[in-house]
N, C-alpha and C positions, 0 to 999 in steps of 0.2 A: 406427420407434422410433429415438431419438437415441442414437448410439454414445457410449461414455464410457470413459475410462481412470480406474481407481481408484488414488489415491496414498495409501498407508498411512503415516501420520505417526508416527515414532518420537521426535519431539521436536526435530528439527533446526531451526536458525534459517533454513535455506534451503529448507524444504519448500514455502513459498509460491512461491519462484522456480521450482521444478519445475513447479508448476501453471501459472504464467504462461507458461513456455516451451511447455508442451503446448498451452495455449490459442492461443499465437502460431502454432501449426501448424494452426489452424482445427479443433481437436478439443476437444470438451467433456471436462472432467475433474472429479473430485470428490475433495477431500482429507478423509480420515476418520482417526480415531484408529486406531492399530495393531491394536486388538482389535475393530474394528467392520466387518470386511469383509462386504459385502452378499451373502448366499448366494442362489443361484437368481435372479440378476438377469440376464436375457438381453441387456441392453444393454451389459454390461461386455465390452470386447474386450482388455484388458490390465491388468497390475498393476505398479506401481512401489513399491519399498520405499525409504523415505527414510533419511537419516543420523540420528544420535542423539548426545546428549551422553554416553551410557553406553558402557561396554565390554560385549561379549557375556558377559564373565565376572562382571560385577557382579551381586550377588544381586537388586537391584531393576531390572535391565535388562528392557526391554520385549520380550516374546516373542509370536510369532504362530504358529498352526498352519499350516505351509506347505501341508499336504495339501488345504487349502480351494481352492487355485488352481494349485499346481505340477502340471504334467501336463495341466491343463485349459485354462489360459490362458497366453499369453506373460508372462514375469515378468522385470523388470529390478531388480536390487538396486544401490543407490548407497551407497558408503562403509559405514556400519553395516549397511545392507541387504545389501551384498555379504558382509560378515563374518558376518552372521547366517545367510545361506544356506550359506556354507562350514562354519561351526561346527555347524549343525543337520544337514547332510547328510554329515558325516564328514570334513570337512577340519580344518585346524588354524589357530587364531588365537592369536597370542602378542603380548606387549608388545614394541613396537618399541624398539630401543636408544635412539633419539631420536625425538621427535615429528616425524612427516612432515607438514610444513605449508608451503604456498606452491607456487610454480610448479615444474613438472617437465616433462620431455619424454618422450613415448612413443617410445622408441628402436626398439622392435620392435612392429609392428602387423600383424595378420593381416587384410589388406584383402579376403580372399576370404570372411570371415565377414560375414553380412548386417549385423551391428551396426556394422561399420567400413567399410561401402561408401562409397567416395569419400574416405576419409581419406588424409592425407599422412603419410609417415614423419616422425618427430621432431616431431609435433604437440604443442603446449603444452597441459598440463592443470593442474588445481589440486587439490592434496592437502590434506587436513585430518583427520588421524587419529593416535591414540596407539598403537593396536594395528595389527598387520599380519598378513596371511594368509600363513603359511609353508608350508601344504600345502592343495591344493584337493581336493575330494571325488573319488572314483572316478567314471569316466564324464564327467569335465569336462576341458577342455583350456585352456591359456593362450592368449589371443588378443592380449594387449598387455602390455608390460613397460616399466619405466623403469630408469634406472641403479641406483636404490636399491630398487625394488619389482618383484620378479620377477612376482608374480601381480597385476599392476595391473588386468587384465581377464581374465575367463575365462568359458567357456560350456559348457553341457551338450552332450554328444554324442548324448543320447537324447531330451531334452525341450526345449521352448522356454524355456530359462532362461539369462539373462545376468547378469553382475555386474561392476561396476567399482569400484575403491577410490578413484577421483577423483570430482570433482563436475562433471558435464557441464552442470548448470543455471547455473553462475556464468559471468560474462563472461570470466574469466581462462582458462577452457578454450575455446580459440579455435574448435574444431570441435564444441563441445558441442551446438549446435543441430542439426548434421548427425547426430550420434549419436542424439539424441532423435527426429529425423525418421525415421531408419532404423528405430528401434524402434516408434514410434507409427504411422507410415504404412505402411512396408514389411512389418514383422513382424506388427504387430497388425491391419493392414488398415483403418486409419481412412479414411473417405471424405472427410474434411476438409470437413464441411458446417456447422461452427460458425463464424458470422461475425456482425458487427454487423447486417448486413441481415437475416439469418435470425433473429437474436435479436429484432429489432424486430417482424418479421412474426408470429413465434410468440407473443411476449409480449403484443402488442396483442390477438391472437385469444384468448389465455388470460384476459386481463383483462376482455374483453367477456363471456366466459362466466362468469367468477368473480363479477363485480360486477353483471351484468344492468342493471337500471334504478336501482340503488341510488346514493345520494349518498356521496361520499368527501371526507374532510378530510385535508389534507396540511400539515404544518408545514415551511415553507421557511426556509432559513438564508442563502440567497444563494450557497452552495457548489455544487460540481459535482454531488455525488450527489443532493441534494434537487431541484436544478433539472432534471436529466435525468429523475428520477422523475416530476416534475410534467409535463414535456413529453410523456413516454411515456403517462402516464395521460390527459392532455388529448387525445392522439391516439385513445385507446381510448373515452373516455366524454364528452369535450367539457365542456360547462358543468355537468355533474353533479359536477365536481371543484371544490372550494373550497379555496384555499390561504391559510394564515395566516402572515404574516411579522412576527415580534415584534422590535422595536428595543429592546434593553436599555440603549442609550446607550453601549455599549462596542464598537461596530463601527468599522471604519476610516473615515477622513475622507470625508464625503459618501456613504458606502456605502449607507445606507438608501434615499436618493432614487435613486441610480444603479441599484440592484438593482430597485427598483419600476418604474423606466422600462424596464429590460430585460425584466421580466416582462410589461409592457404590450405591448411589441413582439412578444413570443412569443404573445400572445393568451390569457394565463392569467387566470383569475378569482382575484384576490389581495386579501385584506384586510390592510392595513398597520396595525400597532398601535404607537404610540410610548408605551412604558411606562418610559422612562428615569428619570423622577422617582421611581417606586416602587423601582426597582433601586438608584439612588443612595442613597435614604433608608435602605433596608434594609442596605446595605453600609457605611454611615457608621461609621468607627472600627474596622472589622474588618481585621485584618492577616494572620491565619493562612490560608495558601493553601487548604487543604481546606475550611475554613469558608466562604471566599469562593465556592468552587465549589458547595457545598451550597446556599447562599443563592440564588445565581443559578439553579441547577437548580430549586429550590422555587418561586421567583418566576416562572420561565418556565412551569412547569406550571400555576400559578394563573392567569396571564394567558392562556395558550393555552386552558385549559379554559373560562374565562369567555367567550371568543370562540366556542369550539366549541359550547357549549351553546345559543348563539343559532341554530345550524343544527339545528333540532329533528328533521329527517328524515334526518340522516346515520347511516349504518350501519357505515361503515368508517373506519379511520384508516390512512393510507398513510405509510410511512417510507422514507427513502433508505438503508436498511441495505444494505451491500455485503458480498461474500463474506469479505474479510479480517476484518470485524467479527465474523462468526460463527466463523471459524476460530480467531481469537485467544481467543474465549470458550470454546473446547473445553477441558475440564478433564482433560488427559491426564496431567499430572504430579501431580495431587492438590493443585495450587495454582492460584489464579486468576491467569492471566498478565496479563490486562488487562480492565477492565470498561468497558462502553460505555453511553452514555445511551440508545442506540436498540436495545439488545439486551436481551431478557428479559421481553417482554410489555408489557401496557398497564395503566394505573391502573384498578382495578376500577370506580371511579365513572363512568368514561367510557362503559362498556357498549357498546363498539365492537369490531368484528372487525379483525384486523390484515392489511394488504396491503403486501407488500414486493417491488415489481417488479424491483429490482436485486439481489436476494439471492444470485444466482449469479455476479455480475460482480466482477472485479478493477478497481482504480481506472483502469488504462489502458484497459480494455474499456468502462468507463462513458464515458470521453472519446470512444472510437470510436463508441459508440452516439449520443452527443450530436451528433457530426458527421453521422452517418447521418440524424439527425432535423433537420438543418439549423440547429442552434443557433449563435449567434455565437461566434467563436473565443475572445474574451476571457472568456466564461463557462466554456468548456470547459477552458481551460488555467489557470484560477485555482488558486493554491496552496491547500493545506489551511489552514483557519483554525479555531482552537479555539472550541468552543461558548461558553465564558464570554467570548470575545473578548479585548479588551485588558486585562481584569481580571487575567488570569494573566501579563500582560507588564508589570504595574506592581507592583514590590516594595513592600509596605506597604499602607496603606489606600487606598481609591479615592475620588477626588473629581472633579467635572466639570473642574476646572482641570488636574489631572494627566492626565486623558484627552485634553484639548485639546492639551497639550504632546506627548503620545505620538502622537496622530493626525497632528500637523503633521510630526514627525520621521519617522514611518513613511511618510507620503505622499511625502516627498522621496526616501526610500530606495527604495520600490517603483517610483516613476516612473523613478528613475535606472536600476534594474535592467531595466525595460522598454525604455528608450531606448538602452542601451549594447549594441552589436552585437559579436559575436565570431564568428570563423571556426573551424570544427572539422573534423578529419579523422580517419581511422582509427577506433580504439576509441571515442574520445569522440563522434564523429559517430554511430557505430553505436548507442551507448547512447541518445542523444537521439532518433534516428529510431525505435528500438525502443519508446520511451515514447509514440510517436504524435504527436510534435511535427511539424507540417507544415513541410517545408523541402525545397528543391530541391538536389540534389547536382550540383555543377559542378566539373569537374576534380578530383574526389575530395574536395571540401570542401563544407560547408554553412555558411550564415550564419544565426545565431539570436540572440535577445536573451539577456542573462544571466538574465533572469527565466525563460525557457523552458528553460534549462540546469539550473535549480535545482529541487529538490523543494519546498522551503518556505523562506520568508524573512520576517523581521519585525524590528521594533525593540523594545527592552525599556527601560523607564524605571526606573532605579535610584533610586527616590524616597526610599529609606532612607539614601542616601549623598549627601554634599555634597562637592564638590571646589573648590579655589581656582583661579581663572582671572583673566586680565587682558583687558579689552576697552576699547580706547582707552587712556585713562590711569587707568581705574578698576579696582579690585579687585572680582572677582565671587566669589560663593559659591553655586553652583548645582548642579543634578543632572547626573550623567553619563547618557548613553544608550549601551546596548550593541546592536550590530547582530548579527543571527544569520542565517546562510544555510547550508543543508545540502543535500547530494546524497544521494539514496536511491532505492530501487526500490519499497519497500513500507512504509517508516517503522519497520520492526522494528529495523533498524540504519541508521545515518546517519553520514556523514562531513562535516566542515566544508568548505564550498566555498572554493576558493582563488581569491578574487576579485582582479582586476587592481589593482595599486597605484594607478594613475592614477584608476581609478573610486573607490576607497576615499578617496583624497585629496579628490576633487571632492565626494563626498557628505558627508564629514565637515565640510568647509569650509562647505557650504551649510546643513547642519543647525545648526551653531554660529552662523552669521551670521543665519539667518532664524527660528529657533525660540527665542522668549523663554523662559528658564528652563533652558536647556541650555548648558553651557560645555565639555563634554568628550565625545568619542565613542570608544568601544572596540569591538573586534571579537572575538566569541566563537569560539575555535578548538578547542573541545572536541567530541568525537565521541560518538555513542550506540552502545553503552555506552562509558564509564560514565555520561556525562551523559545527559539527555533533550533532546528538541528544544526544548520549552518550558521556561522557567525555573521555573514554578510548576505 
């Protein structure tokens, strides 16, 4: 049986990071709402309690019955999880005089405690809390302190329970991975058997058993998730998989043909459908963003269903749903955090069963699986791209001419990001390597393209805005283009990428000189939150 760590989610923005760090330790984990601990599951080897936006004193604060696992399994509380353990077991949590946020140093660390094995004194950690633990429960002892937080880390002297008020999952906690390894591997006893290779072997075997001799239909988008799902299914069932790739006319420049060529090389059975005329006709004159999305979604389903019905013996619909899609859809706060087109079931009229071969993987794991399957690197490292395509990167109504303008500008931008090489070292290099980007370390540095350093990038056409310009001796009155590039680990939060000035100057000059209809280039320096990655 496969071992697993259960991460109970109390609503923290970094809960997914905990999961990704555990997976990086070749250990399977499952993120569940705080009140959904799986009782009597023999595969669970440890429990992690996440942070939370709440104080333990808030009336609406999330609470869990610790007796379900304390004393039975090793437990690690992080931030709110640590405060909840202290508050519940007899300690004291009070409002801090000032919010403890940002970098701090563990000035006192008990390196004899198994949680801090291999730790250095004065190790940097990341704090983010408004309450602080002023007294720990009886039978607990302090094992780590900072200048401002006496009870930064503490452990039970009777049971396998540990708690830290800092966040070991974030990059700013320099030895956070070591702490999690100490807990997951040494304390919980993980055999570290979760890997891309083991996932491929076990999933192919499961798919063969699940699908038998049935035929499967898969909707391809050209993106990483659906492409890896297709190759994985093809490995399991071969030509009993039929893929459908719909071109709605708002893909990137030459993308439809390029992706079809890639799929041919991979040996996939793909039906390509050019439905751009239908999409453009139905979008004519529509400017409201949500309405544009709904029209594109409706038309996609109609076109896809029409093709799918031609495959009369199909019994399954496969989707590239990945684990963050399903985590974000968990309704733990009473509000829908984010809805997804590929979460929530199937249209009734399709009368098909659902197959989701990637449903347990994070994005970086999907890429590792793609490499394990021998897929070309340019498909694996492709940036996320919105389902509605360039339609949500054109402000105002959609026309073929506007799409042409944006495709040309975007093509110059993306090619420029791929061609521009940068050398990274230290923390920046570690982040890129942790994301699975293939690069060789030489003298403490790696060389990668700007494209590989960025989570997502694209151009936006501000077609509702006109700006005055001068080209030659003539006055122009054309549209601006905004460039967007963000760094992120999971798209839940994102920061704008600090691109080199010489790169920005070159790309701006090339777009203005070569793309008819554009006379100004801007760069979006907003982060998420408060902005979103896409403009619409």
